[in-house]
MARLUMTI-322087 format. One record per residue (C-alpha): residue in three letters; x, y, z; residue number from 1. Coordinates in pm, whole numbers, plus 50000, padded with zeros to 5 digits. Example, Ala and Ser with C-alpha at 12.3 -4.5 7.8 and 13.67 -1.06 7.14 Angstrom:
% residues 2
  residuo      x      y      z  num
      Ala  51230  49550  50780    1
      Ser  51367  49894  50714    2
This chain:
% residues 443
  residuo      x      y      z  num
      Met  64061  71574  37297    1
      Pro  63944  71310  37550    2
      Met  64208  71161  37774    3
      Pro  64156  70796  37657    4
      Leu  64208  70910  37299    5
      Leu  64528  71091  37395    6
      Leu  64663  70783  37567    7
      Ala  64568  70565  37272    8
      Leu  64750  70803  37037    9
      Leu  65065  70793  37246   10
      Gly  65050  70422  37315   11
      Thr  65013  70301  36956   12
      Ala  65309  70096  36839   13
      His  65487  70221  36527   14
      Ala  65798  70126  36334   15
      Glu  66084  70353  36437   16
      Thr  66302  70539  36190   17
      Glu  66621  70721  36290   18
      Leu  66654  71049  36108   19
      Thr  66905  71334  36094   20
      Val  66804  71678  35977   21
      Glu  67012  71631  35660   22
      Gln  66830  71306  35585   23
      Ala  66494  71475  35642   24
      Val  66579  71747  35391   25
      Ala  66699  71496  35131   26
      Met  66394  71272  35172   27
      Ala  66155  71565  35141   28
      Val  66310  71658  34806   29
      Glu  66333  71302  34674   30
      Arg  66008  71148  34794   31
      Asn  65747  71419  34819   32
      Pro  65488  71391  34535   33
      Leu  65487  71768  34489   34
      Ala  65853  71759  34381   35
      Gln  65776  71479  34137   36
      Ala  65479  71669  33991   37
      Thr  65685  71984  33943   38
      Asp  65959  71785  33772   39
      Leu  65703  71638  33531   40
      Thr  65577  71989  33457   41
      Ala  65931  72093  33366   42
      Thr  65963  71790  33137   43
      Ile  65640  71885  32961   44
      Ala  65764  72243  32918   45
      Gly  66086  72110  32765   46
      Ile  65885  71908  32513   47
      Ser  65685  72220  32425   48
      Ala  66009  72409  32362   49
      Ala  66129  72131  32132   50
      Arg  65799  72144  31946   51
      Ala  65835  72520  31904   52
      Glu  66164  72456  31724   53
      Leu  65983  72225  31481   54
      Asp  65699  72470  31422   55
      Arg  65921  72673  31188   56
      Phe  65864  72397  30931   57
      Ser  65539  72246  30811   58
      Val  65517  71910  30634   59
      Arg  65191  71746  30538   60
      Val  65128  71417  30359   61
      Asp  64789  71357  30198   62
      Ala  64673  71028  30050   63
      Asn  64339  70980  29876   64
      Gly  64179  70684  29712   65
      Gly  63837  70584  29592   66
      Ala  63637  70360  29369   67
      Thr  63289  70357  29215   68
      Ala  63093  70078  29052   69
      Gly  62812  70144  28808   70
      Val  62646  70091  28471   71
      Thr  62513  70359  28237   72
      Lys  62226  70289  27988   73
      Pro  62162  70558  27729   74
      Trp  61804  70572  27594   75
      Asp  61888  70449  27247   76
      Ala  62219  70272  27301   77
      Pro  62344  69966  27479   78
      Ser  62447  69997  27844   79
      Tyr  62813  70019  27936   80
      Asp  63030  69981  28246   81
      Thr  63116  70305  28429   82
      Thr  63321  70152  28710   83
      Ser  63625  70367  28803   84
      Ala  63901  70388  29062   85
      Ser  64166  70644  29145   86
      Trp  64438  70719  29403   87
      Asp  64690  70987  29467   88
      Ala  64947  71076  29736   89
      His  65110  71416  29781   90
      Ala  65354  71568  30029   91
      Thr  65346  71941  30089   92
      Ala  65619  72127  30278   93
      Ser  65646  72493  30369   94
      Ala  65897  72706  30554   95
      Pro  65873  73077  30633   96
      Leu  66135  73294  30471   97
      Tyr  66017  73603  30655   98
      Ala  65753  73629  30928   99
      Gly  65835  73956  31097  100
      Gly  66024  73777  31376  101
      Ala  65721  73575  31485  102
      Val  65892  73238  31449  103
      Gln  66198  73329  31657  104
      Ala  65982  73510  31914  105
      Ser  65769  73197  31959  106
      Ile  66081  72984  32000  107
      Asp  66236  73227  32249  108
      Arg  65914  73237  32450  109
      Ala  65894  72857  32464  110
      Arg  66258  72832  32568  111
      Ala  66208  73087  32845  112
      Ala  65897  72900  32963  113
      Ala  66092  72571  32975  114
      Ala  66376  72734  33168  115
      Ser  66124  72893  33405  116
      Ala  65968  72551  33468  117
      Ser  66313  72418  33560  118
      Val  66355  72706  33804  119
      Glu  66018  72614  33955  120
      Val  66159  72267  34023  121
      Thr  66444  72426  34217  122
      Leu  66205  72654  34406  123
      Thr  65977  72363  34497  124
      Glu  66272  72159  34622  125
      Arg  66389  72454  34831  126
      Asp  66042  72503  34980  127
      Leu  66024  72133  35068  128
      Ala  66371  72150  35225  129
      Arg  66267  72446  35440  130
      Ala  65945  72274  35542  131
      Ala  66143  71961  35634  132
      Tyr  66398  72128  35863  133
      Ser  66128  72350  36016  134
      Ala  65915  72045  36096  135
      Tyr  66224  71861  36224  136
      Trp  66314  72136  36470  137
      Thr  65951  72176  36573  138
      Ile  65960  71816  36690  139
      Lys  66295  71870  36859  140
      Gly  66144  72172  37034  141
      Tyr  65869  71959  37180  142
      Glu  66130  71705  37289  143
      Leu  66327  71976  37471  144
      Gln  66006  72103  37633  145
      Ile  65925  71748  37743  146
      Gln  66272  71712  37896  147
      Ala  66231  72041  38081  148
      Thr  65883  71944  38205  149
      Glu  66006  71603  38317  150
      Glu  66288  71767  38513  151
      Gly  66043  72008  38675  152
      Leu  65803  71722  38748  153
      Arg  66074  71525  38925  154
      Ala  66152  71828  39140  155
      Ala  65781  71882  39209  156
      Lys  65739  71519  39319  157
      Glu  66039  71550  39551  158
      Ala  65896  71870  39696  159
      Ala  65555  71706  39736  160
      Gln  65714  71423  39931  161
      Ile  65894  71670  40157  162
      Ile  65565  71856  40216  163
      Ala  65387  71530  40295  164
      Asp  65660  71426  40539  165
      Lys  65638  71763  40714  166
      Ala  65261  71735  40731  167
      Asp  65292  71389  40889  168
      Ala  65527  71542  41146  169
      Gly  65281  71823  41212  170
      Leu  65512  72087  41070  171
      Ser  65289  72193  40775  172
      Ala  64921  72218  40700  173
      Gly  64724  71961  40506  174
      Val  64631  72223  40250  175
      Asp  65000  72245  40154  176
      Val  64992  71874  40073  177
      Asn  64688  71924  39852  178
      Arg  64847  72219  39675  179
      Ser  65162  72019  39604  180
      Arg  64959  71729  39465  181
      Val  64760  71966  39243  182
      Asp  65087  72110  39118  183
      Val  65217  71761  39033  184
      Leu  64894  71671  38849  185
      Ser  64904  71997  38657  186
      Gln  65258  71927  38539  187
      Gln  65163  71571  38444  188
      Glu  64882  71712  38230  189
      Thr  65125  71957  38070  190
      Leu  65366  71673  37995  191
      Leu  65091  71467  37833  192
      Ala  64985  71762  37614  193
      Gln  65345  71813  37505  194
      Gln  65378  71445  37415  195
      Val  65062  71460  37205  196
      Ala  65183  71778  37033  197
      Arg  65512  71608  36955  198
      Arg  65331  71310  36805  199
      Ser  65114  71538  36591  200
      Ala  65422  71720  36464  201
      Glu  65582  71382  36394  202
      Leu  65284  71279  36182  203
      Glu  65316  71602  35985  204
      Leu  65683  71528  35914  205
      Asp  65588  71171  35815  206
      Arg  65343  71316  35562  207
      Leu  65601  71558  35427  208
      Leu  65859  71283  35384  209
      His  65598  71039  35254  210
      Leu  65682  70783  35523  211
      Gly  65333  70672  35613  212
      Asp  65286  70653  35991  213
      Glu  65628  70589  36139  214
      Ala  65764  70689  36478  215
      Leu  66071  70905  36423  216
      Val  66386  70911  36634  217
      Leu  66549  71245  36559  218
      Thr  66921  71207  36612  219
      Ser  67054  71552  36521  220
      Pro  67141  71745  36839  221
      Pro  67079  72119  36861  222
      Pro  67383  72303  36721  223
      Asp  67608  72490  36954  224
      Pro  67485  72850  36961  225
      Leu  67717  73089  36788  226
      Ala  67801  73433  36914  227
      Gly  67865  73766  36750  228
      Ala  67726  73955  36456  229
      Val  67603  73788  36137  230
      Ala  67830  73841  35835  231
      Leu  67634  73887  35512  232
      Pro  67786  73857  35164  233
      Gly  67820  74164  34944  234
      Glu  67562  74042  34692  235
      Leu  67271  73911  34895  236
      Leu  67072  73761  34610  237
      Ala  67342  73607  34392  238
      Ala  67225  73251  34463  239
      Arg  66850  73307  34485  240
      Pro  66664  73125  34203  241
      Glu  66376  73374  34229  242
      Leu  66589  73628  34042  243
      Arg  66647  73379  33763  244
      Arg  66272  73327  33743  245
      Gln  66214  73701  33723  246
      Gly  66474  73732  33449  247
      Leu  66299  73460  33249  248
      Ala  65969  73641  33295  249
      Val  66130  73948  33141  250
      Glu  66248  73737  32846  251
      Gln  65898  73598  32797  252
      Ala  65749  73947  32807  253
      Asp  66001  74066  32546  254
      Ala  65911  73771  32323  255
      Asp  65541  73857  32361  256
      Val  65611  74213  32241  257
      Arg  65799  74087  31934  258
      Leu  65528  73832  31866  259
      Ala  65254  74094  31883  260
      Arg  65451  74333  31658  261
      Ser  65504  74064  31394  262
      Ala  65128  74040  31330  263
      Ala  65142  74370  31139  264
      Leu  65412  74246  30901  265
      Pro  65372  74022  30594  266
      Thr  65470  73656  30594  267
      Val  65663  73509  30301  268
      Ser  65691  73132  30281  269
      Val  65830  72885  30033  270
      Val  65584  72604  29956  271
      Gly  65662  72286  29769  272
      Ser  65448  71987  29676  273
      Ala  65521  71653  29509  274
      Gly  65321  71336  29457  275
      Phe  65186  71055  29242  276
      Gly  64840  70969  29117  277
      Ala  64662  70714  28897  278
      Ala  64311  70622  28778  279
      Ala  64131  70326  28621  280
      Ser  63801  70310  28434  281
      Gly  63564  70030  28343  282
      Gly  63540  70168  27991  283
      Gly  63245  70266  27776  284
      Pro  63117  70276  27414  285
      Ala  63325  70454  27161  286
      Leu  63037  70684  27067  287
      Asp  63023  71047  26987  288
      Leu  62740  71189  27197  289
      Pro  62806  71562  27201  290
      Thr  62437  71641  27214  291
      Leu  62403  71456  27541  292
      Gly  62700  71633  27696  293
      Val  62864  71299  27770  294
      Ser  63244  71266  27777  295
      Val  63348  70928  27643  296
      Pro  63689  70759  27627  297
      Pro  63883  70768  27300  298
      Ala  63801  70514  27033  299
      Asp  64102  70295  27117  300
      Phe  64016  70273  27489  301
      Glu  63931  69925  27604  302
      Pro  63725  69846  27916  303
      Gly  63947  69790  28220  304
      Asp  64232  70009  28092  305
      Val  64441  70164  28370  306
      Val  64603  70504  28345  307
      Arg  64968  70470  28448  308
      Pro  65077  70658  28766  309
      Ala  65187  71010  28696  310
      Ala  65414  71230  28909  311
      Asp  65377  71600  28965  312
      Ala  65568  71861  29162  313
      Thr  65529  72232  29237  314
      Leu  65742  72495  29404  315
      Gly  65648  72852  29480  316
      Leu  65634  73147  29714  317
      Gln  65337  73238  29929  318
      Leu  65274  73591  30057  319
      Gln  65024  73662  30334  320
      Trp  64943  74004  30473  321
      Asn  64631  74155  30623  322
      Pro  64664  74535  30614  323
      Phe  64323  74576  30777  324
      Asp  64446  74420  31104  325
      Leu  64686  74702  31191  326
      Leu  64464  74860  31460  327
      Arg  64421  74533  31647  328
      Thr  64793  74466  31618  329
      His  64868  74810  31759  330
      Gln  64653  74733  32065  331
      Ala  64820  74393  32108  332
      Val  65166  74552  32096  333
      Arg  65065  74816  32348  334
      Gln  64922  74549  32578  335
      Ala  65241  74339  32552  336
      Lys  65459  74642  32629  337
      Leu  65254  74726  32937  338
      Ala  65283  74364  33051  339
      Ala  65662  74388  33009  340
      Gln  65669  74703  33220  341
      Arg  65465  74527  33487  342
      Val  65711  74237  33492  343
      Asp  66000  74482  33529  344
      Ala  65826  74653  33823  345
      Gln  65758  74316  33983  346
      Asn  66124  74228  33939  347
      Thr  66230  74540  34129  348
      Phe  65974  74473  34401  349
      Glu  66090  74113  34434  350
      Arg  66452  74216  34474  351
      Asp  66361  74467  34745  352
      Arg  66145  74212  34925  353
      Leu  66410  73940  34921  354
      Glu  66685  74174  35042  355
      Ala  66463  74302  35324  356
      Glu  66378  73944  35419  357
      Ile  66747  73852  35443  358
      Arg  66840  74157  35650  359
      Thr  66546  74098  35883  360
      Ala  66647  73735  35929  361
      Ala  67005  73840  36005  362
      Thr  66884  74089  36266  363
      Gln  66660  73829  36428  364
      Leu  66945  73580  36436  365
      Glu  67174  73831  36603  366
      Thr  66902  73900  36860  367
      Leu  66859  73530  36934  368
      Arg  67236  73488  36967  369
      Gly  67247  73775  37214  370
      Arg  66956  73637  37418  371
      Tyr  67086  73282  37447  372
      Pro  67361  73333  37711  373
      Ile  67118  73544  37916  374
      Val  66843  73282  37903  375
      His  67088  73002  37970  376
      Glu  67229  73183  38276  377
      Arg  66875  73249  38398  378
      Leu  66797  72876  38375  379
      Thr  67113  72786  38565  380
      Leu  67023  73030  38844  381
      Ala  66660  72916  38847  382
      Arg  66766  72553  38882  383
      Asp  67001  72639  39168  384
      Asn  66734  72855  39331  385
      Gln  66481  72570  39314  386
      Thr  66725  72335  39486  387
      Ile  66809  72595  39750  388
      Met  66444  72673  39821  389
      Gln  66361  72307  39848  390
      Asp  66639  72262  40109  391
      Leu  66533  72577  40295  392
      Tyr  66171  72464  40301  393
      Ala  66275  72125  40435  394
      Gln  66466  72307  40711  395
      Gly  66173  72537  40784  396
      Ser  66356  72850  40667  397
      Ala  66132  72918  40363  398
      Thr  65760  72917  40307  399
      Ile  65575  72690  40069  400
      Leu  65497  72996  39858  401
      Asp  65869  73058  39818  402
      Leu  65910  72695  39711  403
      Phe  65626  72710  39456  404
      Asn  65759  73037  39313  405
      Ala  66106  72885  39271  406
      Gln  65960  72581  39098  407
      Ser  65748  72797  38868  408
      Ser  66047  73016  38780  409
      Phe  66254  72710  38697  410
      Arg  65986  72563  38472  411
      Ala  65941  72893  38287  412
      Ala  66318  72931  38239  413
      Ala  66353  72571  38118  414
      Ile  66072  72609  37862  415
      Gln  66214  72943  37748  416
      Glu  66558  72794  37687  417
      Ala  66403  72497  37502  418
      Asn  66209  72729  37272  419
      Leu  66507  72958  37223  420
      Thr  66733  72666  37134  421
      Val  66495  72558  36859  422
      Asp  66437  72914  36740  423
      Leu  66810  72964  36717  424
      Ala  66869  72642  36524  425
      Thr  66586  72725  36282  426
      Ala  66702  73086  36241  427
      Glu  67054  72972  36151  428
      Leu  66915  72748  35876  429
      Asp  66665  73012  35766  430
      Leu  66941  73259  35694  431
      Val  67135  72997  35498  432
      Trp  66817  72920  35305  433
      Leu  66743  73286  35237  434
      Leu  67092  73335  35097  435
      Gly  67014  73061  34843  436
      Ala  67245  72784  34967  437
      Asp  67174  72419  34892  438
      Leu  67045  72272  35216  439
      Gly  67078  71916  35094  440
      Ala  67440  71917  35213  441
      Thr  67413  72183  35485  442
      Pro  67412  72063  35848  443
């Protein structure tokens, strides 16, 4: 990236927002569009489950109406009006008395799918929470690196001034002055790269929290490093929602088996129908025309007479069974059973994977806890050694190579402690996350 572009990126003015790690986690869950989309998916699944409850009943209302206008003229008789109109409305309801368990299996499957969608909401929120605190401590890591580099840069500038003063007094070579200036410029370039990296990480956190393009002031300090072994609970996975999801997958697979098996069994339903209907006719001649095959109204029918509405109702049982579909049903049942076995195997694999992940995280955390006092002591000694070497060089009792080595060792130790501090803070939260705790209220 060109230097002017880097400077422009760092120099752009932005609104500042103070943010703790707890606030970052809460905002990621509340404001990220992915969480909102997953919540809507769960709502849709809940509606589908409610519809499955209603599918055990079937109610249909039919309404029909029509009218025709016309005139009929027999060959040897006067013409007559054949206009007619009719309407009817019927409601038909049915409910299965026996369906081989298909109805309940469909309901159970829809309920498990709705519950699984709710678990997905929890999983999405947890993933967003983890992404938020990881991004937060990534930024804090760059801030600690910047602080370490700035401290090293100050020491390098002081050493460069000492070298320049000695060169002016004829006590050191001009090449030492050049080397010290190169070292200062190199550290300035490193500092600028760290500042740009911090800004890029800040933009990523802005995107995650849906803040736009705001400059963040992260106010949560690194936690005090703990010491000692990590204590794990007896049941590692008691709070992990992934196990709930796997259990719901087993329930869905069981419902699929019952649903496939029900296809081989007959379905008995009760069906009822009730309605009204009426018709009107324009009338016609009271003639007996059997040879023409014409149906005519009775002799007392007058044109324009209306048949009064009549009601009708039926109630009966309906049996449906296809004995020729048994082979296909057998294959469907076998397929559903194999799918259930696959889900069970995946459940076992998931448990093993999650437990191994937790134990690995605990081991890594213990390692980081053990390394921290060593790295911190190394930084303390490196800082003291840099100061001592700078004084010795000023007195002429150390070479410039000794001074540069001391400065390099200090910078390496400072960066190492900065990285370790962030790794330790993230590892502490990672273990809490892996154990299934709610990070919304966890510092």
